[in-house]
C-alpha positions as CSV (number, residue, x, y, z in Angstrom):
1,X,153.3,217.0,97.6
2,X,153.0,220.3,95.8
3,X,150.1,222.7,96.4
4,X,148.8,225.0,93.7
5,X,147.0,228.3,93.4
6,X,143.5,228.4,91.8
7,X,144.2,227.5,88.1
8,X,143.8,229.9,85.2
9,X,141.3,228.3,82.7
10,X,140.8,229.2,79.1
11,X,138.3,227.7,76.6
12,X,139.5,227.5,73.0
13,X,137.1,229.2,70.5
14,X,136.2,228.1,67.0
15,X,138.3,231.0,65.6
16,X,141.3,229.6,67.5
17,X,141.0,226.0,66.2
18,X,144.4,224.8,65.0
19,X,146.4,227.4,67.0
20,X,149.5,226.1,68.8
21,X,149.1,225.7,72.5
22,X,152.0,228.0,73.0
23,X,150.1,230.7,71.1
24,X,147.1,230.4,73.4
25,X,149.3,230.6,76.5
26,X,151.2,233.6,75.4
27,X,148.8,235.6,73.2
28,X,145.4,234.7,74.8
29,X,146.2,233.9,78.4
30,X,149.2,236.4,78.5
31,X,151.6,234.0,80.3
32,X,155.1,235.5,80.2
33,X,158.1,233.6,78.8
34,X,159.6,233.5,82.2
35,X,156.5,232.0,83.8
36,X,156.0,229.6,80.9
37,X,159.5,228.2,81.4
38,X,158.7,227.6,85.1
39,X,155.4,226.0,84.3
40,X,157.0,223.4,82.0
41,X,159.1,222.2,84.9
42,X,156.2,221.6,87.3
43,X,154.2,218.4,87.6
44,X,150.8,219.8,86.4
45,X,151.8,223.3,85.2
46,X,150.1,223.2,81.8
47,X,147.2,220.9,81.1
48,X,145.2,220.5,77.9
49,X,141.8,218.8,78.6
50,X,143.2,217.6,81.9
51,X,146.4,216.1,80.5
52,X,150.0,217.3,80.2
53,X,150.9,218.2,76.6
54,X,153.8,219.8,74.8
55,X,153.2,223.5,74.1
56,X,154.0,222.7,70.4
57,X,150.7,220.8,69.9
58,X,147.8,222.3,68.2
59,X,144.5,223.0,70.0
60,X,140.9,222.6,68.8
61,X,137.7,224.4,69.4
62,X,136.2,223.4,72.8
63,X,139.6,222.4,74.3
64,X,140.2,223.6,77.8
65,X,143.6,224.9,78.7
66,X,144.6,225.1,82.4
67,X,147.6,226.8,84.0
68,X,148.5,225.6,87.5
69,X,151.1,227.6,89.5
70,X,152.8,226.1,92.5
71,X,152.2,228.0,95.7
72,X,155.4,229.6,97.1
73,X,156.4,230.4,100.6
74,X,158.2,233.6,101.7
75,X,160.8,231.6,103.6
76,X,163.1,234.6,104.2
77,X,160.4,236.8,105.7
78,X,159.6,236.4,109.4
79,X,155.8,236.3,110.1
80,X,155.0,239.1,112.6
81,X,151.6,240.2,113.9
82,X,151.2,243.8,112.9
83,X,148.2,246.1,112.3
84,X,147.0,246.0,108.7
85,X,144.3,248.1,107.0
86,X,143.0,246.0,104.2
87,X,141.1,247.8,101.4
88,X,140.4,244.8,99.2
89,X,141.3,241.1,99.0
90,X,140.4,238.2,96.7
91,X,142.3,235.0,95.8
92,X,144.6,236.9,93.4
93,X,145.2,240.3,95.0
94,X,145.6,242.1,98.4
95,X,145.3,245.9,98.5
96,X,146.4,247.6,101.8
97,X,146.4,251.1,103.1
98,X,150.1,251.2,104.1
99,X,150.8,253.2,107.3
100,X,153.3,256.0,107.3
101,X,156.7,254.9,108.7
102,X,156.3,251.3,107.6
103,X,158.9,249.9,105.2
104,X,157.4,247.7,102.5
105,X,160.0,244.9,102.3
106,X,162.7,243.8,104.7
107,X,166.1,245.3,103.9
108,X,169.6,245.2,105.5
109,X,169.1,246.3,109.0
110,X,165.3,246.2,108.8
111,X,164.2,242.6,109.1
112,X,161.1,243.1,111.2
113,X,158.2,245.6,111.5
114,X,157.8,245.8,107.7
115,X,154.6,245.4,105.7
116,X,155.9,242.1,104.4
117,X,156.2,240.7,107.9
118,X,152.7,241.7,108.7
119,X,151.2,240.4,105.5
120,X,153.0,237.0,105.7
121,X,151.7,236.6,109.2
122,X,148.1,237.5,108.1
123,X,148.2,234.9,105.4
124,X,149.7,232.3,107.7
125,X,146.8,232.8,110.1
126,X,144.5,232.0,107.3
127,X,146.4,228.8,106.5
128,X,147.6,230.4,103.2
129,X,151.0,230.1,101.7
130,X,151.9,233.0,99.3
131,X,155.1,234.7,98.4
132,X,155.1,238.4,99.2
133,X,155.0,240.2,95.8
134,X,154.4,243.9,96.0
135,X,153.5,245.2,92.6
136,X,154.9,248.6,93.3
137,X,156.5,250.4,96.3
138,X,155.8,253.4,98.5
139,X,158.6,255.3,100.4
140,X,158.8,254.4,104.1
141,X,157.1,257.7,105.1
142,X,154.5,257.7,102.3
143,X,151.1,256.3,103.3
144,X,148.4,254.9,101.1
145,X,147.1,252.3,98.7
146,X,149.6,249.5,97.8
147,X,148.9,246.4,95.7
148,X,150.3,243.0,96.4
149,X,150.0,240.0,94.0
150,X,149.3,236.5,95.3
151,X,150.9,234.7,92.4
152,X,153.5,235.4,89.7
153,X,150.9,235.7,86.9
154,X,149.0,238.5,88.6
155,X,152.2,240.3,89.5
156,X,153.4,240.1,85.9
157,X,150.1,241.3,84.4
158,X,149.7,244.4,86.6
159,X,153.4,245.2,86.2
160,X,152.9,245.2,82.5
161,X,150.0,247.6,82.9
162,X,152.3,249.9,84.9
163,X,154.9,249.9,82.2
164,X,152.4,251.1,79.6
165,X,150.8,253.7,81.9
166,X,147.5,251.8,82.4
167,X,147.7,251.9,86.3
168,X,146.3,255.1,87.8
169,X,148.2,256.3,90.8
170,X,146.9,259.4,92.5
171,X,148.4,261.2,95.5
172,X,147.6,264.0,97.9
173,X,150.4,266.2,99.1
174,X,150.9,269.3,101.3
175,X,153.7,271.5,100.0
176,X,155.4,274.7,101.1
177,X,154.4,278.0,99.6
178,X,151.4,279.1,97.6
179,X,151.4,277.5,94.2
180,X,150.3,280.1,91.6
181,X,149.2,277.8,88.7
182,X,145.9,275.9,89.3
183,X,147.3,272.8,87.5
184,X,150.3,271.8,85.4
185,X,152.7,269.1,84.4
186,X,156.4,268.6,85.5
187,X,158.3,266.9,82.7
188,X,161.8,266.8,84.2
189,X,164.2,263.7,84.0
190,X,165.5,262.3,87.3
191,X,168.6,260.5,88.4
192,X,170.8,259.9,91.4
193,X,172.9,262.8,92.8
194,X,176.5,261.7,91.9
195,X,177.7,263.3,95.2
196,X,174.9,261.8,97.4
197,X,173.6,258.6,95.7
198,X,170.7,258.2,98.1
199,X,169.2,261.5,96.8
200,X,167.6,262.0,93.4
201,X,167.9,265.2,91.4
202,X,166.5,266.7,88.2
203,X,169.2,266.4,85.5
204,X,169.1,266.5,81.7
205,X,170.9,263.1,81.6
206,X,168.4,261.4,83.9
207,X,165.5,259.1,83.3
208,X,162.2,260.4,81.9
209,X,159.8,261.5,84.7
210,X,156.4,263.1,84.3
211,X,154.1,264.3,87.1
212,X,150.7,266.0,86.7
213,X,149.3,268.2,89.5
214,X,146.2,270.2,90.4
215,X,145.7,272.6,93.3
216,X,143.0,271.5,95.7
217,X,143.3,274.3,98.3
218,X,145.6,277.2,99.1
219,X,146.6,278.4,102.5
220,X,148.7,281.5,103.5
221,X,151.9,279.5,103.5
222,X,151.1,276.1,102.0
223,X,149.2,274.3,99.3
224,X,147.2,271.1,99.1
225,X,147.8,269.4,95.7
226,X,146.5,266.3,94.0
227,X,149.1,264.5,91.8
228,X,149.1,261.8,89.1
229,X,152.2,259.9,88.1
230,X,152.9,259.1,84.5
231,X,156.2,257.5,85.4
232,X,157.4,255.9,88.7
233,X,160.8,257.1,89.5
234,X,162.2,256.9,93.0
235,X,161.1,260.0,95.1
236,X,159.5,261.4,91.9
237,X,156.9,263.6,93.5
238,X,159.2,264.8,96.2
239,X,161.9,265.7,93.7
240,X,159.5,267.4,91.2
241,X,157.8,269.5,93.9
242,X,161.2,270.6,95.2
243,X,162.2,271.4,91.6
244,X,159.1,273.7,91.3
245,X,160.2,275.4,94.6
246,X,157.5,273.8,96.7
247,X,158.9,270.8,98.6
248,X,156.6,268.7,100.7
249,X,155.9,269.7,104.3
250,X,157.9,267.6,106.7
251,X,160.3,266.4,104.0
252,X,163.7,266.3,105.7
253,X,165.5,265.0,102.6
254,X,164.2,267.4,100.0
255,X,163.6,270.5,102.0
256,X,166.1,272.8,100.3
257,X,164.5,274.6,97.3
258,X,163.8,278.0,95.7
259,X,162.4,281.1,97.5
260,X,158.8,279.9,97.5
261,X,159.8,277.2,100.0
262,X,161.3,279.6,102.4
263,X,158.0,279.7,104.3
264,X,158.2,279.6,108.0
265,X,155.0,277.5,108.3
266,X,155.2,275.1,111.3
267,X,152.9,272.1,111.3
268,X,152.9,269.1,113.5
269,X,153.8,266.4,111.1
270,X,156.8,264.1,111.6
271,X,157.1,262.9,108.0
272,X,156.7,264.2,104.5
273,X,153.1,265.0,103.8
274,X,152.4,262.5,101.0
275,X,149.5,260.0,100.7
276,X,148.7,257.6,97.9
277,X,144.9,258.2,97.9
278,X,143.8,256.2,94.9
279,X,144.9,253.2,92.9
280,X,143.2,251.8,89.8
281,X,144.0,249.1,87.2
282,X,142.4,246.2,85.2
283,X,142.0,243.0,87.2
284,X,144.2,240.4,85.5
285,X,141.6,237.7,85.9
286,X,138.2,239.3,85.7
287,X,139.4,241.9,83.2
288,X,137.2,244.5,84.9
289,X,138.5,247.9,86.0
290,X,139.0,248.1,89.7
291,X,139.7,251.1,91.9
292,X,140.7,251.6,95.5
293,X,140.6,254.7,97.7
294,X,142.8,255.0,100.8
295,X,141.3,257.2,103.6
296,X,143.3,260.2,104.6
297,X,145.7,259.4,107.5
298,X,145.2,261.3,110.7
299,X,148.5,263.1,110.7
300,X,147.9,264.8,107.4
301,X,144.3,265.5,108.4
302,X,145.5,267.2,111.6
303,X,148.0,269.2,109.5
304,X,145.2,270.3,107.2
305,X,143.1,271.4,110.2
306,X,146.0,273.5,111.6
307,X,146.4,275.2,108.2
308,X,142.7,275.9,107.9
309,X,142.6,277.4,111.4
310,X,145.6,279.6,110.5
């Protein structure tokens, strides 16, 4: 017998009397075409006043539309007890402060010790069955706030917000050299390096990439900056900071840059100094704006202390 997530419920208003059910689903409840196709195949996917109906029927004022999504299991992910720092959770979303060094999703050669393994185990211990659906990604070495959807509707809704720039993603980074400008914007397209495909480079033929930054504190050989992403290209902050001549401290992949980066600063950090400190978006169900702040990790905190002490 199938089990379902908490249903999405919509009450038809007087102004919507006579609308097609399909219109309510797509233009009022914002159900995507892909999800709509899946719902039509399930036993109780779409109900009108408690009964299954064709989406071509017309609705009337006072009608109640229900969307029931079947629960899914992440069958390919091995549950594994791992430490998790949970910033927020409800029946629709899970927000975690991802640790540096943790891969988000299992990949070839990395089937365990990922965030997915830990989250699936955590849900399993609660008797819950969800498919692991990260709404966005963070590099393995990047720490900070990461959102995970508990059903396909929530995933689709927040993903759409990301596409139109309505998701706020803010980062803190320590970079080599003393940045002269107090704030600025890097508008430089990014694509794969044709000679080394695992590396990204700034190139005129690349994909649009925009990063805004503001200096928080300057040190003799390094700078603490706050950054906001307008786009979400792979390694975007790391590539753009290198492009400015200020690669991130500890970044082994993007350490070669202009003269500003030739600093001999030595700090005890084993990964690139980048932390996703704040994440904000509109909750797909409540429609209220929600915001999450991820505390500074100890390694970047220790690094800052070293820089402050000279």
